[in-house]
TORBATOR-252757 format. One record per atom (N, C-alpha, C, O): residue in three letters; x, y, z; atom name. Coordinates in pm, 1 decimal, decimal comma. Example, Ala and Ser with C-alpha at 12.3 -4.5 7.8 and 13.67 -1.06 7.14 Angstrom:
<pts>
ala  1319,0  -569,0  780,0  N
ala  1230,0  -450,0  780,0  CA
ala  1320,0  -330,0  780,0  C
ala  1423,6  -331,9  846,5  O
ser  1285,0  -225,0  708,0  N
ser  1367,0  -106,0  714,0  CA
ser  1290,0  3,0  787,0  C
ser  1340,9  113,8  803,9  O
</pts>
This chain:
<pts>
met  1474,5  -708,2  1078,3  N
met  1328,0  -581,2  1132,4  CA
met  1232,4  -675,8  1122,5  C
met  1261,0  -770,2  1048,8  O
pro  1120,3  -677,8  1178,9  N
pro  1040,5  -787,1  1175,8  CA
pro  906,2  -703,1  1143,1  C
pro  887,4  -598,1  1204,6  O
leu  813,9  -747,2  1048,3  N
leu  726,4  -653,8  1030,3  CA
leu  610,5  -625,3  1142,0  C
leu  598,5  -657,1  1260,3  O
pro  524,9  -545,0  1043,2  N
pro  444,8  -569,2  1203,5  CA
pro  300,6  -621,2  1198,8  C
pro  263,9  -665,8  1090,1  O
thr  214,5  -622,0  1299,4  N
thr  121,7  -703,9  1226,2  CA
thr  35,7  -611,7  1251,9  C
thr  17,7  -685,9  1348,4  O
thr  -48,9  -510,1  1266,4  N
thr  -111,8  -407,9  1183,5  CA
thr  -70,6  -307,4  1151,0  C
thr  22,5  -264,4  1219,1  O
thr  -115,6  -228,6  1041,8  N
thr  -142,9  -73,3  1038,0  CA
thr  -200,5  -21,3  1020,7  C
thr  -304,2  -63,4  969,4  O
asp  -177,0  167,4  1059,0  N
asp  -299,6  271,5  1050,9  CA
asp  -365,8  236,8  831,4  C
asp  -312,1  198,5  727,5  O
ala  -459,6  268,1  861,6  N
ala  -452,7  290,6  665,0  CA
ala  -579,6  366,7  704,8  C
ala  -630,6  350,8  815,7  O
met  -643,5  473,1  586,0  N
met  -752,3  583,2  505,6  CA
met  -836,4  472,7  439,8  C
met  -791,5  412,4  342,3  O
leu  -945,5  447,5  485,8  N
leu  -1024,2  362,1  426,2  CA
leu  -1087,6  410,9  394,2  C
leu  -1068,4  532,5  397,5  O
ile  -1268,2  339,5  313,0  N
ile  -1396,6  355,9  276,9  CA
ile  -1429,1  218,6  261,6  C
ile  -1388,6  133,0  183,0  O
ala  -1531,5  216,6  377,4  N
ala  -1639,2  60,6  381,1  CA
ala  -1784,1  81,2  305,2  C
ala  -1872,1  -4,8  300,7  O
lys  -1792,0  226,3  240,5  N
lys  -1933,8  246,3  118,2  CA
lys  -1851,2  348,1  59,5  C
lys  -1746,6  400,4  97,8  O
thr  -1934,4  366,7  -59,5  N
thr  -1931,9  515,4  -147,7  CA
thr  -2008,3  621,5  -37,7  C
thr  -2088,6  602,3  53,6  O
gly  -1935,0  756,3  -99,2  N
gly  -2029,9  862,5  -44,8  CA
gly  -1917,0  987,7  -28,5  C
gly  -1815,6  1021,0  -89,8  O
gly  -1980,9  1030,6  71,0  N
gly  -1922,5  1177,0  21,6  CA
gly  -1786,9  1162,4  152,1  C
gly  -1756,1  1060,7  214,3  O
leu  -1725,2  1303,1  162,7  N
leu  -1628,6  1286,0  255,6  CA
leu  -1667,6  1206,6  398,4  C
leu  -1589,8  1142,9  469,5  O
glu  -1744,2  1218,6  409,5  N
glu  -1840,7  1125,3  551,6  CA
glu  -1784,6  981,5  573,1  C
glu  -1755,8  931,3  681,8  O
val  -1771,1  907,3  413,3  N
val  -1650,4  821,0  493,7  CA
val  -1569,4  721,2  457,4  C
val  -1571,3  600,4  433,6  O
ile  -1501,8  807,8  461,1  N
ile  -1356,2  817,1  460,3  CA
ile  -1330,1  790,1  627,0  C
ile  -1375,3  878,6  699,7  O
glu  -1251,6  659,8  703,6  N
glu  -1258,1  678,8  807,6  CA
glu  -1109,0  574,2  785,5  C
glu  -1077,8  486,7  704,6  O
lys  -1019,1  660,3  945,6  N
lys  -907,5  558,6  959,4  CA
lys  -966,4  467,3  1053,6  C
lys  -1072,9  469,8  1115,2  O
arg  -861,0  378,3  1048,9  N
arg  -938,4  239,0  1089,0  CA
arg  -732,8  174,1  1131,2  C
arg  -636,6  250,9  1128,6  O
thr  -728,2  86,9  1150,0  N
thr  -600,4  -9,0  1214,7  CA
thr  -645,0  -158,5  1158,0  C
thr  -744,0  -211,9  1207,9  O
ile  -573,3  -222,7  1056,8  N
ile  -583,7  -304,4  996,5  CA
ile  -504,8  -367,5  978,6  C
ile  -395,3  -317,8  952,3  O
pro  -525,6  -544,8  985,3  N
pro  -364,2  -682,0  965,8  CA
pro  -283,9  -621,6  882,8  C
pro  -340,0  -554,9  795,9  O
phe  -100,4  -625,7  882,1  N
phe  -75,9  -584,7  823,2  CA
phe  -99,7  -662,5  736,4  C
phe  -118,2  -777,7  775,5  O
pro  -114,2  -626,7  521,7  N
pro  -81,8  -782,0  481,0  CA
pro  57,7  -842,6  441,7  C
pro  163,8  -780,3  439,3  O
lys  39,0  -974,6  411,5  N
lys  152,0  -1065,2  376,6  CA
lys  217,6  -1021,9  221,7  C
lys  160,8  -1055,1  117,6  O
pro  316,8  -960,6  223,4  N
pro  381,9  -903,2  78,3  CA
pro  381,6  -990,2  3,5  C
pro  359,7  -1098,8  57,1  O
pro  397,0  -992,6  -104,4  N
pro  398,1  -1110,3  -201,0  CA
pro  585,1  -1141,4  -210,6  C
pro  641,0  -1037,5  -175,2  O
pro  641,0  -1200,9  -230,4  N
pro  767,5  -1247,9  -238,1  CA
pro  891,6  -1170,9  -280,3  C
pro  997,5  -1146,6  -222,4  O
gly  823,5  -1127,8  -450,4  N
gly  877,7  -1001,1  -496,1  CA
gly  813,2  -881,7  -501,4  C
gly  771,6  -813,9  -595,4  O
ser  812,3  -864,9  -353,1  N
ser  816,1  -719,9  -370,6  CA
ser  877,4  -615,1  -196,2  C
ser  888,9  -660,5  -82,4  O
ile  893,0  -528,3  -226,8  N
ile  938,6  -456,5  -110,0  CA
ile  842,1  -421,4  -18,3  C
ile  721,5  -446,3  -18,1  O
val  917,2  -354,6  67,3  N
val  794,3  -248,8  168,7  CA
val  911,1  -214,0  193,7  C
val  1031,2  -236,0  209,7  O
ile  733,3  -84,7  186,4  N
ile  810,3  55,2  236,2  CA
ile  708,1  157,7  385,8  C
ile  590,7  194,3  391,2  O
lys  755,8  163,6  426,1  N
lys  748,5  238,2  566,6  CA
lys  717,0  335,1  522,1  C
lys  807,0  391,1  459,5  O
val  575,9  411,3  526,9  N
val  476,5  518,8  445,5  CA
val  520,1  636,1  546,9  C
val  474,1  636,0  661,1  O
glu  569,3  691,5  523,2  N
glu  580,1  842,0  534,9  CA
glu  509,5  1006,8  525,8  C
glu  493,1  1104,3  599,2  O
tyr  487,4  972,2  413,4  N
tyr  407,9  1031,2  336,0  CA
tyr  290,6  975,9  259,3  C
tyr  339,7  901,7  174,2  O
leu  141,9  976,0  246,6  N
leu  79,5  993,9  169,6  CA
leu  14,4  1053,6  88,7  C
leu  -13,4  1165,6  131,5  O
gly  -46,7  1023,2  -64,9  N
gly  -120,7  1083,3  -101,2  CA
gly  -223,7  1068,6  -199,7  C
gly  -203,9  1035,3  -316,5  O
ile  -355,6  1099,6  -137,8  N
ile  -452,9  1076,4  -147,4  CA
ile  -487,1  1116,7  -317,5  C
ile  -392,3  1191,1  -342,5  O
asn  -552,0  1109,7  -417,3  N
asn  -572,5  1158,5  -507,5  CA
asn  -674,3  1156,5  -591,4  C
asn  -765,2  1109,5  -522,9  O
phe  -739,5  1189,7  -755,0  N
phe  -840,1  1206,3  -825,5  CA
phe  -884,9  999,1  -816,5  C
phe  -987,5  948,6  -770,9  O
ile  -815,2  958,4  -852,0  N
ile  -862,8  830,0  -814,6  CA
ile  -902,4  769,8  -710,8  C
ile  -980,6  675,8  -725,1  O
asp  -865,0  802,8  -599,0  N
asp  -973,6  729,0  -435,0  CA
asp  -1079,6  816,7  -475,1  C
asp  -1175,4  746,1  -506,3  O
val  -1111,0  959,8  -490,9  N
val  -1189,3  1014,2  -521,9  CA
val  -1327,4  950,2  -630,3  C
val  -1450,2  947,9  -622,5  O
tyr  -1237,1  910,0  -716,0  N
tyr  -1353,3  809,7  -773,1  CA
tyr  -1390,4  721,4  -719,3  C
tyr  -1511,9  718,5  -699,9  O
tyr  -1305,5  603,9  -667,2  N
tyr  -1362,2  510,7  -557,1  CA
tyr  -1448,5  522,9  -496,3  C
tyr  -1562,3  478,3  -510,6  O
arg  -1374,1  629,8  -365,8  N
arg  -1487,7  706,9  -325,0  CA
arg  -1652,5  755,6  -342,1  C
arg  -1750,8  708,0  -285,3  O
lys  -1647,4  835,9  -413,2  N
lys  -1786,9  876,3  -486,8  CA
lys  -1821,7  736,6  -593,5  C
lys  -1878,1  762,3  -699,9  O
gly  -1789,7  603,1  -564,2  N
gly  -1848,8  541,9  -629,8  CA
gly  -1883,0  499,3  -794,7  C
gly  -1945,8  407,2  -847,0  O
val  -1778,6  661,3  -864,9  N
val  -1769,2  634,8  -1025,6  CA
val  -1631,9  504,5  -1046,9  C
val  -1631,4  460,7  -1161,9  O
tyr  -1550,6  458,0  -978,0  N
tyr  -1518,3  346,1  -1018,8  CA
tyr  -1529,3  221,1  -885,8  C
tyr  -1502,6  218,3  -765,7  O
ala  -1569,2  152,2  -959,9  N
ala  -1654,2  41,9  -889,0  CA
ala  -1487,2  -19,2  -782,6  C
ala  -1392,7  -60,1  -849,9  O
thr  -1476,5  -17,6  -665,9  N
thr  -1380,1  -118,1  -592,9  CA
thr  -1415,8  -265,4  -599,6  C
thr  -1523,2  -316,9  -630,6  O
glu  -1274,1  -334,5  -554,9  N
glu  -1327,2  -544,5  -589,3  CA
glu  -1401,8  -515,5  -413,8  C
glu  -1520,3  -537,2  -388,3  O
glu  -1321,1  -474,5  -333,8  N
glu  -1428,5  -502,7  -166,2  CA
glu  -1427,7  -442,6  -139,1  C
glu  -1344,4  -362,4  -181,4  O
phe  -1530,2  -398,8  -20,8  N
phe  -1502,4  -331,7  86,5  CA
phe  -1481,7  -355,5  214,7  C
phe  -1581,9  -407,9  263,4  O
pro  -1367,8  -335,5  316,9  N
pro  -1329,3  -201,3  262,3  CA
pro  -1221,3  -201,0  193,3  C
pro  -1143,8  -294,4  172,6  O
ala  -1215,2  -45,7  141,9  N
ala  -1113,7  -47,4  10,3  CA
ala  -1023,6  66,3  77,7  C
ala  -1079,2  157,7  138,7  O
val  -867,6  59,9  65,2  N
val  -749,3  167,1  106,1  CA
val  -745,7  250,4  4,7  C
val  -729,1  235,5  -116,4  O
leu  -780,4  422,9  136,0  N
leu  -712,0  470,1  27,8  CA
leu  -559,6  530,1  2,9  C
leu  -464,3  523,6  80,6  O
gly  -563,7  575,1  -95,4  N
gly  -397,8  616,2  -112,5  CA
gly  -294,0  455,7  -191,6  C
gly  -246,5  349,3  -152,0  O
lys  -305,8  530,8  -313,6  N
lys  -225,5  454,5  -436,8  CA
lys  -79,3  528,3  -432,4  C
lys  13,5  452,9  -461,6  O
glu  -46,2  653,7  -403,0  N
glu  55,2  676,3  -395,9  CA
glu  148,4  746,4  -236,8  C
glu  122,9  835,6  -156,0  O
ala  250,2  657,0  -253,2  N
ala  299,5  737,3  -121,0  CA
ala  490,0  755,0  -102,9  C
ala  564,2  729,4  -197,7  O
ala  531,8  792,1  5,2  N
ala  669,2  765,4  -13,6  CA
ala  711,4  767,0  73,7  C
ala  642,2  844,0  140,4  O
gly  842,5  706,6  172,1  N
gly  897,8  645,5  285,8  CA
gly  984,3  588,6  241,3  C
gly  1038,5  596,7  131,1  O
thr  1006,0  514,0  344,6  N
thr  1163,7  443,1  365,2  CA
thr  1151,2  281,2  263,8  C
thr  1035,5  268,3  223,9  O
ile  1212,1  204,0  234,0  N
ile  1263,0  76,5  235,1  CA
ile  1292,2  -36,5  375,3  C
ile  1391,1  -34,3  448,6  O
ile  1172,5  -132,7  383,7  N
ile  1192,9  -143,6  545,0  CA
ile  1248,5  -358,0  502,6  C
ile  1326,0  -440,5  551,1  O
ala  1175,2  -354,3  419,9  N
ala  1184,6  -499,1  351,9  CA
ala  1246,1  -537,5  233,7  C
ala  1260,6  -418,9  204,0  O
leu  1301,5  -602,2  127,6  N
leu  1344,3  -652,3  61,5  CA
leu  1273,1  -797,9  -4,9  C
leu  1253,3  -904,8  52,8  O
pro  1240,9  -756,1  -158,4  N
pro  1211,6  -905,8  -213,0  CA
pro  1260,3  -1039,1  -164,0  C
pro  1381,5  -1057,4  -152,9  O
thr  1163,9  -1144,8  -130,5  N
thr  1292,1  -1301,8  -97,1  CA
thr  1260,1  -1392,0  -173,4  C
thr  1269,3  -1511,5  -145,2  O
asp  1207,9  -1334,5  -307,0  N
asp  1218,2  -1425,2  -388,7  CA
asp  1365,8  -1427,1  -522,1  C
asp  1409,0  -1324,2  -573,9  O
glu  1401,0  -1522,2  -542,2  N
glu  1504,4  -1545,9  -594,2  CA
glu  1549,2  -1500,8  -704,8  C
glu  1641,9  -1434,9  -751,9  O
ala  1449,8  -1559,5  -734,2  N
ala  1471,7  -1505,8  -912,8  CA
ala  1462,2  -1300,5  -968,6  C
ala  1499,5  -1239,4  -1068,8  O
val  1378,5  -1251,5  -812,4  N
val  1400,4  -1103,6  -828,3  CA
val  1540,3  -1077,8  -783,5  C
val  1609,5  -997,1  -845,7  O
leu  1589,7  -1146,3  -671,2  N
leu  1748,4  -1141,3  -631,8  CA
leu  1811,8  -1113,7  -702,3  C
leu  1882,5  -1012,9  -700,9  O
asn  1803,2  -1218,4  -808,1  N
asn  1917,4  -1262,8  -871,6  CA
asn  1907,5  -1158,5  -1023,2  C
asn  2005,2  -1126,2  -1090,8  O
asp  1783,1  -1125,2  -1047,0  N
asp  1770,9  -1024,0  -1197,8  CA
asp  1855,0  -906,0  -1169,5  C
asp  1853,2  -854,5  -1057,8  O
glu  1955,3  -844,3  -1300,1  N
glu  2034,4  -787,7  -1349,4  CA
glu  1940,5  -647,3  -1362,5  C
glu  1984,3  -548,1  -1420,7  O
thr  1869,3  -649,4  -1330,1  N
thr  1804,6  -515,6  -1334,7  CA
thr  1748,4  -411,2  -1201,9  C
thr  1721,7  -296,3  -1166,5  O
tyr  1758,2  -593,8  -1154,0  N
tyr  1675,6  -507,3  -967,1  CA
tyr  1883,1  -470,8  -880,7  C
tyr  1928,5  -390,2  -799,5  O
lys  1935,5  -574,4  -955,9  N
lys  2091,6  -529,9  -892,7  CA
lys  2157,7  -401,3  -927,9  C
lys  2253,2  -355,2  -865,5  O
lys  2094,9  -339,3  -1043,7  N
lys  2106,8  -258,1  -1070,0  CA
lys  2069,7  -115,5  -959,9  C
lys  2125,9  -11,1  -926,8  O
asn  1947,4  -183,2  -932,4  N
asn  1903,8  -49,6  -857,4  CA
asn  1983,2  -37,2  -706,3  C
asn  1965,2  65,4  -640,7  O
gly  2061,4  -132,9  -659,8  N
gly  2162,1  -169,7  -618,5  CA
gly  2066,2  -128,2  -396,8  C
gly  2112,2  -50,0  -313,7  O
phe  1916,4  -233,4  -378,4  N
phe  1825,1  -163,3  -286,8  CA
phe  1941,9  -213,3  -228,1  C
phe  2030,6  -278,0  -283,7  O
lys  1932,5  -167,2  -75,4  N
lys  1960,4  -219,1  19,3  CA
lys  1888,7  -168,0  223,9  C
lys  1923,0  -54,9  258,4  O
val  1834,6  -219,6  291,7  N
val  1821,2  -199,9  404,3  CA
val  1871,5  -172,4  484,8  C
val  1814,1  -163,5  593,3  O
</pts>
């Protein structure tokens, strides 16, 4: 399954109130070789996101994508041989 070229994201381009939260289509990030890719079906905006939005915690850059907690379906497995051959990884039995 090819990965998408874009994705929808809830993000902030500056700090502020609820009015700074935007839904935007952004480029799909290239996953690092040791990562799994999850098609997000449910996303949680929690207190850490509120702190970033309000400027209580600094973000590394703007726009900053919100939603550090998610649930969904694994659509791609790691491509890094070190990860694929790791015994702990093999015990989890991930399959796409």
